[in-house]
C-alpha positions as protocol buffer text, in pm:
chain_id: "A"
residue {
  index: 1
  type: UNK
  ca { x: 4097 y: 14543 z: 16699 }
}
residue {
  index: 2
  type: UNK
  ca { x: 3772 y: 14678 z: 16555 }
}
residue {
  index: 3
  type: UNK
  ca { x: 3749 y: 15042 z: 16437 }
}
residue {
  index: 4
  type: UNK
  ca { x: 3443 y: 15234 z: 16343 }
}
residue {
  index: 5
  type: UNK
  ca { x: 3554 y: 15486 z: 16076 }
}
residue {
  index: 6
  type: UNK
  ca { x: 3306 y: 15781 z: 16037 }
}
residue {
  index: 7
  type: UNK
  ca { x: 3406 y: 15947 z: 15716 }
}
residue {
  index: 8
  type: UNK
  ca { x: 3192 y: 16085 z: 15429 }
}
residue {
  index: 9
  type: UNK
  ca { x: 3464 y: 16085 z: 15170 }
}
residue {
  index: 10
  type: UNK
  ca { x: 3470 y: 15732 z: 15025 }
}
residue {
  index: 11
  type: UNK
  ca { x: 3821 y: 15780 z: 14869 }
}
residue {
  index: 12
  type: UNK
  ca { x: 3968 y: 15892 z: 15203 }
}
residue {
  index: 13
  type: UNK
  ca { x: 3784 y: 15607 z: 15382 }
}
residue {
  index: 14
  type: UNK
  ca { x: 3905 y: 15347 z: 15137 }
}
residue {
  index: 15
  type: UNK
  ca { x: 4265 y: 15449 z: 15160 }
}
residue {
  index: 16
  type: UNK
  ca { x: 4262 y: 15473 z: 15537 }
}
residue {
  index: 17
  type: UNK
  ca { x: 4082 y: 15142 z: 15574 }
}
residue {
  index: 18
  type: UNK
  ca { x: 4341 y: 14978 z: 15358 }
}
residue {
  index: 19
  type: UNK
  ca { x: 4620 y: 15119 z: 15585 }
}
residue {
  index: 20
  type: UNK
  ca { x: 4442 y: 15007 z: 15895 }
}
residue {
  index: 21
  type: UNK
  ca { x: 4383 y: 14665 z: 15759 }
}
residue {
  index: 22
  type: UNK
  ca { x: 4751 y: 14620 z: 15688 }
}
residue {
  index: 23
  type: UNK
  ca { x: 4812 y: 14692 z: 16055 }
}
residue {
  index: 24
  type: UNK
  ca { x: 4564 y: 14424 z: 16165 }
}
residue {
  index: 25
  type: UNK
  ca { x: 4253 y: 14642 z: 16223 }
}
residue {
  index: 26
  type: UNK
  ca { x: 3898 y: 14538 z: 16125 }
}
residue {
  index: 27
  type: UNK
  ca { x: 3730 y: 14847 z: 15992 }
}
residue {
  index: 28
  type: UNK
  ca { x: 3364 y: 14931 z: 15964 }
}
residue {
  index: 29
  type: UNK
  ca { x: 3287 y: 15240 z: 15748 }
}
residue {
  index: 30
  type: UNK
  ca { x: 3001 y: 15473 z: 15836 }
}
residue {
  index: 31
  type: UNK
  ca { x: 2943 y: 15755 z: 15581 }
}
residue {
  index: 32
  type: UNK
  ca { x: 2752 y: 15991 z: 15804 }
}
residue {
  index: 33
  type: UNK
  ca { x: 2637 y: 16047 z: 16163 }
}
residue {
  index: 34
  type: UNK
  ca { x: 2321 y: 15845 z: 16126 }
}
residue {
  index: 35
  type: UNK
  ca { x: 2508 y: 15532 z: 16009 }
}
residue {
  index: 36
  type: UNK
  ca { x: 2764 y: 15576 z: 16288 }
}
residue {
  index: 37
  type: UNK
  ca { x: 2492 y: 15590 z: 16557 }
}
residue {
  index: 38
  type: UNK
  ca { x: 2313 y: 15287 z: 16415 }
}
residue {
  index: 39
  type: UNK
  ca { x: 2644 y: 15093 z: 16431 }
}
residue {
  index: 40
  type: UNK
  ca { x: 2691 y: 15179 z: 16795 }
}
residue {
  index: 41
  type: UNK
  ca { x: 2426 y: 14981 z: 16969 }
}
residue {
  index: 42
  type: UNK
  ca { x: 2383 y: 15087 z: 17339 }
}
residue {
  index: 43
  type: UNK
  ca { x: 2581 y: 14877 z: 17580 }
}
residue {
  index: 44
  type: UNK
  ca { x: 2768 y: 14714 z: 17292 }
}
residue {
  index: 45
  type: UNK
  ca { x: 3146 y: 14649 z: 17313 }
}
residue {
  index: 46
  type: UNK
  ca { x: 3167 y: 14583 z: 16939 }
}
residue {
  index: 47
  type: UNK
  ca { x: 3424 y: 14847 z: 16860 }
}
residue {
  index: 48
  type: UNK
  ca { x: 3757 y: 14927 z: 17029 }
}
residue {
  index: 49
  type: UNK
  ca { x: 3774 y: 15281 z: 16894 }
}
residue {
  index: 50
  type: UNK
  ca { x: 3578 y: 15535 z: 16689 }
}
residue {
  index: 51
  type: UNK
  ca { x: 3748 y: 15757 z: 16436 }
}
residue {
  index: 52
  type: UNK
  ca { x: 3511 y: 16048 z: 16393 }
}
residue {
  index: 53
  type: UNK
  ca { x: 3552 y: 16305 z: 16116 }
}
residue {
  index: 54
  type: UNK
  ca { x: 3383 y: 16632 z: 16214 }
}
residue {
  index: 55
  type: UNK
  ca { x: 3287 y: 16732 z: 15861 }
}
residue {
  index: 56
  type: UNK
  ca { x: 2983 y: 16513 z: 15816 }
}
residue {
  index: 57
  type: UNK
  ca { x: 2704 y: 16578 z: 15570 }
}
residue {
  index: 58
  type: UNK
  ca { x: 2403 y: 16510 z: 15787 }
}
residue {
  index: 59
  type: UNK
  ca { x: 2503 y: 16621 z: 16138 }
}
residue {
  index: 60
  type: UNK
  ca { x: 2765 y: 16828 z: 16308 }
}
residue {
  index: 61
  type: UNK
  ca { x: 3046 y: 16615 z: 16420 }
}
residue {
  index: 62
  type: UNK
  ca { x: 3043 y: 16754 z: 16777 }
}
residue {
  index: 63
  type: UNK
  ca { x: 2677 y: 16668 z: 16803 }
}
residue {
  index: 64
  type: UNK
  ca { x: 2750 y: 16311 z: 16682 }
}
residue {
  index: 65
  type: UNK
  ca { x: 3025 y: 16283 z: 16947 }
}
residue {
  index: 66
  type: UNK
  ca { x: 2790 y: 16380 z: 17216 }
}
residue {
  index: 67
  type: UNK
  ca { x: 2534 y: 16121 z: 17102 }
}
residue {
  index: 68
  type: UNK
  ca { x: 2799 y: 15854 z: 17079 }
}
residue {
  index: 69
  type: UNK
  ca { x: 2916 y: 15918 z: 17435 }
}
residue {
  index: 70
  type: UNK
  ca { x: 2558 y: 15874 z: 17559 }
}
residue {
  index: 71
  type: UNK
  ca { x: 2541 y: 15534 z: 17391 }
}
residue {
  index: 72
  type: UNK
  ca { x: 2875 y: 15382 z: 17465 }
}
residue {
  index: 73
  type: UNK
  ca { x: 3208 y: 15425 z: 17650 }
}
residue {
  index: 74
  type: UNK
  ca { x: 3405 y: 15325 z: 17337 }
}
residue {
  index: 75
  type: UNK
  ca { x: 3706 y: 15568 z: 17294 }
}
residue {
  index: 76
  type: UNK
  ca { x: 3647 y: 15839 z: 17030 }
}
residue {
  index: 77
  type: UNK
  ca { x: 3922 y: 16008 z: 16837 }
}
residue {
  index: 78
  type: UNK
  ca { x: 3811 y: 16320 z: 16652 }
}
residue {
  index: 79
  type: UNK
  ca { x: 3961 y: 16392 z: 16315 }
}
residue {
  index: 80
  type: UNK
  ca { x: 3941 y: 16763 z: 16241 }
}
residue {
  index: 81
  type: UNK
  ca { x: 4102 y: 17042 z: 16043 }
}
residue {
  index: 82
  type: UNK
  ca { x: 4034 y: 17273 z: 16330 }
}
residue {
  index: 83
  type: UNK
  ca { x: 4363 y: 17316 z: 16515 }
}
residue {
  index: 84
  type: UNK
  ca { x: 4278 y: 17588 z: 16764 }
}
residue {
  index: 85
  type: UNK
  ca { x: 4280 y: 17493 z: 17135 }
}
residue {
  index: 86
  type: UNK
  ca { x: 3920 y: 17610 z: 17192 }
}
residue {
  index: 87
  type: UNK
  ca { x: 3785 y: 17363 z: 16937 }
}
residue {
  index: 88
  type: UNK
  ca { x: 3983 y: 17080 z: 17084 }
}
residue {
  index: 89
  type: UNK
  ca { x: 3868 y: 17158 z: 17433 }
}
residue {
  index: 90
  type: UNK
  ca { x: 3512 y: 17166 z: 17312 }
}
residue {
  index: 91
  type: UNK
  ca { x: 3554 y: 16818 z: 17165 }
}
residue {
  index: 92
  type: UNK
  ca { x: 3708 y: 16682 z: 17489 }
}
residue {
  index: 93
  type: UNK
  ca { x: 3423 y: 16836 z: 17692 }
}
residue {
  index: 94
  type: UNK
  ca { x: 3181 y: 16641 z: 17470 }
}
residue {
  index: 95
  type: UNK
  ca { x: 3362 y: 16321 z: 17561 }
}
residue {
  index: 96
  type: UNK
  ca { x: 3621 y: 16274 z: 17291 }
}
residue {
  index: 97
  type: UNK
  ca { x: 3930 y: 16092 z: 17413 }
}
residue {
  index: 98
  type: UNK
  ca { x: 4171 y: 16239 z: 17168 }
}
residue {
  index: 99
  type: UNK
  ca { x: 4198 y: 16428 z: 16835 }
}
residue {
  index: 100
  type: UNK
  ca { x: 4404 y: 16429 z: 16521 }
}
residue {
  index: 101
  type: UNK
  ca { x: 4440 y: 16741 z: 16309 }
}
residue {
  index: 102
  type: UNK
  ca { x: 4429 y: 16714 z: 15928 }
}
residue {
  index: 103
  type: UNK
  ca { x: 4645 y: 16664 z: 15742 }
}
residue {
  index: 104
  type: UNK
  ca { x: 4782 y: 16392 z: 15973 }
}
residue {
  index: 105
  type: UNK
  ca { x: 5060 y: 16143 z: 15946 }
}
residue {
  index: 106
  type: UNK
  ca { x: 4946 y: 15783 z: 15932 }
}
residue {
  index: 107
  type: UNK
  ca { x: 5196 y: 15683 z: 16200 }
}
residue {
  index: 108
  type: UNK
  ca { x: 5061 y: 15956 z: 16429 }
}
residue {
  index: 109
  type: UNK
  ca { x: 4704 y: 15820 z: 16377 }
}
residue {
  index: 110
  type: UNK
  ca { x: 4805 y: 15463 z: 16447 }
}
residue {
  index: 111
  type: UNK
  ca { x: 4991 y: 15571 z: 16766 }
}
residue {
  index: 112
  type: UNK
  ca { x: 4685 y: 15751 z: 16892 }
}
residue {
  index: 113
  type: UNK
  ca { x: 4463 y: 15464 z: 16816 }
}
residue {
  index: 114
  type: UNK
  ca { x: 4687 y: 15228 z: 17016 }
}
residue {
  index: 115
  type: UNK
  ca { x: 4717 y: 15476 z: 17299 }
}
residue {
  index: 116
  type: UNK
  ca { x: 4343 y: 15519 z: 17359 }
}
residue {
  index: 117
  type: UNK
  ca { x: 4259 y: 15153 z: 17297 }
}
residue {
  index: 118
  type: UNK
  ca { x: 4486 y: 15046 z: 17580 }
}
residue {
  index: 119
  type: UNK
  ca { x: 4227 y: 15186 z: 17813 }
}
residue {
  index: 120
  type: UNK
  ca { x: 3915 y: 14975 z: 17846 }
}
residue {
  index: 121
  type: UNK
  ca { x: 3633 y: 14984 z: 18095 }
}
residue {
  index: 122
  type: UNK
  ca { x: 3817 y: 14697 z: 18275 }
}
residue {
  index: 123
  type: UNK
  ca { x: 4136 y: 14900 z: 18316 }
}
residue {
  index: 124
  type: UNK
  ca { x: 4216 y: 15072 z: 18644 }
}
residue {
  index: 125
  type: UNK
  ca { x: 4332 y: 15433 z: 18642 }
}
residue {
  index: 126
  type: UNK
  ca { x: 4612 y: 15566 z: 18861 }
}
residue {
  index: 127
  type: UNK
  ca { x: 4550 y: 15497 z: 19222 }
}
residue {
  index: 128
  type: UNK
  ca { x: 4229 y: 15303 z: 19190 }
}
residue {
  index: 129
  type: UNK
  ca { x: 4127 y: 15126 z: 19504 }
}
residue {
  index: 130
  type: UNK
  ca { x: 4260 y: 15396 z: 19736 }
}
residue {
  index: 131
  type: UNK
  ca { x: 4046 y: 15632 z: 19944 }
}
residue {
  index: 132
  type: UNK
  ca { x: 3926 y: 15968 z: 19827 }
}
residue {
  index: 133
  type: UNK
  ca { x: 4169 y: 16258 z: 19784 }
}
residue {
  index: 134
  type: UNK
  ca { x: 4075 y: 16598 z: 19922 }
}
residue {
  index: 135
  type: UNK
  ca { x: 4234 y: 16916 z: 19790 }
}
residue {
  index: 136
  type: UNK
  ca { x: 4048 y: 17213 z: 19943 }
}
residue {
  index: 137
  type: UNK
  ca { x: 3708 y: 17218 z: 19778 }
}
residue {
  index: 138
  type: UNK
  ca { x: 3808 y: 16940 z: 19536 }
}
residue {
  index: 139
  type: UNK
  ca { x: 3723 y: 16579 z: 19617 }
}
residue {
  index: 140
  type: UNK
  ca { x: 3853 y: 16297 z: 19398 }
}
residue {
  index: 141
  type: UNK
  ca { x: 3692 y: 15953 z: 19451 }
}
residue {
  index: 142
  type: UNK
  ca { x: 3952 y: 15719 z: 19308 }
}
residue {
  index: 143
  type: UNK
  ca { x: 3749 y: 15388 z: 19324 }
}
residue {
  index: 144
  type: UNK
  ca { x: 3440 y: 15538 z: 19155 }
}
residue {
  index: 145
  type: UNK
  ca { x: 3639 y: 15793 z: 18941 }
}
residue {
  index: 146
  type: UNK
  ca { x: 3413 y: 16081 z: 19045 }
}
residue {
  index: 147
  type: UNK
  ca { x: 3522 y: 16438 z: 19107 }
}
residue {
  index: 148
  type: UNK
  ca { x: 3335 y: 16720 z: 19279 }
}
residue {
  index: 149
  type: UNK
  ca { x: 3407 y: 17081 z: 19363 }
}
residue {
  index: 150
  type: UNK
  ca { x: 3226 y: 17219 z: 19671 }
}
residue {
  index: 151
  type: UNK
  ca { x: 3000 y: 16921 z: 19654 }
}
residue {
  index: 152
  type: UNK
  ca { x: 2910 y: 16975 z: 19289 }
}
residue {
  index: 153
  type: UNK
  ca { x: 2992 y: 16688 z: 19056 }
}
residue {
  index: 154
  type: UNK
  ca { x: 3225 y: 16760 z: 18762 }
}
residue {
  index: 155
  type: UNK
  ca { x: 3213 y: 16540 z: 18458 }
}
residue {
  index: 156
  type: UNK
  ca { x: 3564 y: 16443 z: 18335 }
}
residue {
  index: 157
  type: UNK
  ca { x: 3682 y: 16220 z: 18051 }
}
residue {
  index: 158
  type: UNK
  ca { x: 3888 y: 15913 z: 18135 }
}
residue {
  index: 159
  type: UNK
  ca { x: 4211 y: 16084 z: 18059 }
}
residue {
  index: 160
  type: UNK
  ca { x: 4124 y: 16400 z: 18236 }
}
residue {
  index: 161
  type: UNK
  ca { x: 4049 y: 16197 z: 18550 }
}
residue {
  index: 162
  type: UNK
  ca { x: 4369 y: 15994 z: 18519 }
}
residue {
  index: 163
  type: UNK
  ca { x: 4573 y: 16317 z: 18478 }
}
residue {
  index: 164
  type: UNK
  ca { x: 4412 y: 16486 z: 18774 }
}
residue {
  index: 165
  type: UNK
  ca { x: 4444 y: 16178 z: 18992 }
}
residue {
  index: 166
  type: UNK
  ca { x: 4814 y: 16142 z: 18912 }
}
residue {
  index: 167
  type: UNK
  ca { x: 4896 y: 16501 z: 18998 }
}
residue {
  index: 168
  type: UNK
  ca { x: 4667 y: 16501 z: 19306 }
}
residue {
  index: 169
  type: UNK
  ca { x: 4846 y: 16207 z: 19466 }
}
residue {
  index: 170
  type: UNK
  ca { x: 5156 y: 16425 z: 19517 }
}
residue {
  index: 171
  type: UNK
  ca { x: 5054 y: 16790 z: 19546 }
}
residue {
  index: 172
  type: UNK
  ca { x: 5336 y: 17033 z: 19493 }
}
residue {
  index: 173
  type: UNK
  ca { x: 5556 y: 16776 z: 19320 }
}
residue {
  index: 174
  type: UNK
  ca { x: 5654 y: 16866 z: 18964 }
}
residue {
  index: 175
  type: UNK
  ca { x: 5574 y: 16592 z: 18719 }
}
residue {
  index: 176
  type: UNK
  ca { x: 5783 y: 16600 z: 18403 }
}
residue {
  index: 177
  type: UNK
  ca { x: 5580 y: 16602 z: 18076 }
}
residue {
  index: 178
  type: UNK
  ca { x: 5745 y: 16270 z: 17968 }
}
residue {
  index: 179
  type: UNK
  ca { x: 5646 y: 16114 z: 18299 }
}
residue {
  index: 180
  type: UNK
  ca { x: 5286 y: 16220 z: 18276 }
}
residue {
  index: 181
  type: UNK
  ca { x: 5261 y: 16095 z: 17920 }
}
residue {
  index: 182
  type: UNK
  ca { x: 5415 y: 15769 z: 18019 }
}
residue {
  index: 183
  type: UNK
  ca { x: 5189 y: 15708 z: 18316 }
}
residue {
  index: 184
  type: UNK
  ca { x: 4855 y: 15846 z: 18181 }
}
residue {
  index: 185
  type: UNK
  ca { x: 4885 y: 15774 z: 17811 }
}
residue {
  index: 186
  type: UNK
  ca { x: 5124 y: 15478 z: 17850 }
}
residue {
  index: 187
  type: UNK
  ca { x: 5340 y: 15581 z: 17566 }
}
residue {
  index: 188
  type: UNK
  ca { x: 5666 y: 15758 z: 17512 }
}
residue {
  index: 189
  type: UNK
  ca { x: 5555 y: 15900 z: 17178 }
}
residue {
  index: 190
  type: UNK
  ca { x: 5648 y: 16274 z: 17177 }
}
residue {
  index: 191
  type: UNK
  ca { x: 5346 y: 16382 z: 16973 }
}
residue {
  index: 192
  type: UNK
  ca { x: 5123 y: 16320 z: 17272 }
}
residue {
  index: 193
  type: UNK
  ca { x: 5257 y: 16633 z: 17432 }
}
residue {
  index: 194
  type: UNK
  ca { x: 5003 y: 16860 z: 17255 }
}
residue {
  index: 195
  type: UNK
  ca { x: 4727 y: 16635 z: 17382 }
}
residue {
  index: 196
  type: UNK
  ca { x: 4853 y: 16680 z: 17731 }
}
residue {
  index: 197
  type: UNK
  ca { x: 4838 y: 17058 z: 17705 }
}
residue {
  index: 198
  type: UNK
  ca { x: 4478 y: 17044 z: 17582 }
}
residue {
  index: 199
  type: UNK
  ca { x: 4381 y: 16810 z: 17871 }
}
residue {
  index: 200
  type: UNK
  ca { x: 4541 y: 17044 z: 18127 }
}
residue {
  index: 201
  type: UNK
  ca { x: 4350 y: 17338 z: 17974 }
}
residue {
  index: 202
  type: UNK
  ca { x: 4022 y: 17142 z: 17980 }
}
residue {
  index: 203
  type: UNK
  ca { x: 4075 y: 17043 z: 18346 }
}
residue {
  index: 204
  type: UNK
  ca { x: 4132 y: 17404 z: 18445 }
}
residue {
  index: 205
  type: UNK
  ca { x: 3819 y: 17510 z: 18269 }
}
residue {
  index: 206
  type: UNK
  ca { x: 3592 y: 17226 z: 18402 }
}
residue {
  index: 207
  type: UNK
  ca { x: 3710 y: 17266 z: 18760 }
}
residue {
  index: 208
  type: UNK
  ca { x: 3698 y: 17649 z: 18729 }
}
residue {
  index: 209
  type: UNK
  ca { x: 4028 y: 17660 z: 18908 }
}
residue {
  index: 210
  type: UNK
  ca { x: 4287 y: 17787 z: 18665 }
}
residue {
  index: 211
  type: UNK
  ca { x: 4556 y: 17801 z: 18935 }
}
residue {
  index: 212
  type: UNK
  ca { x: 4507 y: 17440 z: 19047 }
}
residue {
  index: 213
  type: UNK
  ca { x: 4752 y: 17299 z: 18790 }
}
residue {
  index: 214
  type: UNK
  ca { x: 5062 y: 17507 z: 18755 }
}
residue {
  index: 215
  type: UNK
  ca { x: 5273 y: 17494 z: 18441 }
}
residue {
  index: 216
  type: UNK
  ca { x: 5643 y: 17464 z: 18524 }
}
residue {
  index: 217
  type: UNK
  ca { x: 5800 y: 17605 z: 18209 }
}
residue {
  index: 218
  type: UNK
  ca { x: 6032 y: 17369 z: 18033 }
}
residue {
  index: 219
  type: UNK
  ca { x: 5964 y: 17085 z: 18275 }
}
residue {
  index: 220
  type: UNK
  ca { x: 5601 y: 16989 z: 18323 }
}
residue {
  index: 221
  type: UNK
  ca { x: 5313 y: 17042 z: 18564 }
}
residue {
  index: 222
  type: UNK
  ca { x: 5234 y: 17031 z: 18934 }
}
residue {
  index: 223
  type: UNK
  ca { x: 4916 y: 17055 z: 19135 }
}
residue {
  index: 224
  type: UNK
  ca { x: 4891 y: 17344 z: 19377 }
}
residue {
  index: 225
  type: UNK
  ca { x: 4669 y: 17240 z: 19661 }
}
residue {
  index: 226
  type: UNK
  ca { x: 4408 y: 17514 z: 19730 }
}
residue {
  index: 227
  type: UNK
  ca { x: 4348 y: 17641 z: 20081 }
}
residue {
  index: 228
  type: UNK
  ca { x: 4033 y: 17543 z: 20262 }
}
């Protein structure tokens, strides 16, 4: 598995590269945003995942993430010291697939890399191949992975779409957090729970329908089908 590590601190990069190498990863180190973008040739499948530190010397990490997403569908994991939900949602809206908050545990980082790398552009999401789902003003095209609200397209990340599609196939049914994590992230790792919360918040904001996904305290989430 090939990893593009975007990190301006050479000592941090060297230590992390050594850890990744011991776990079978091939690491390419980019010291700033410009080097990262040069390494990501458009339409190239050269990397399986990008580890993007937000504290870069030449460009804002969020800006680099947006540029990366325009060039390639390669999964991006943001590495940031910003732990507030607003910052994480902003990163997801720009196309990041996940995030790791500094200081992080190496095991956590490896788990997240494996989780996002399981999804490739060849992999089907939940329910692919079925007809479109209609939930009031929301239309979910499963084969094309497109979502619209009142006819206006809404851009979702892969995991956001997979999460919405899973809940939408059984409106009103409560999905346990563990079940969602298992089916969408394909892992039983408990640390993914925080990622789930951020993805739910991002979906509510993007669809501009806060009540669409209801939190069932202590259990999980369910989709409340809107009227109309």
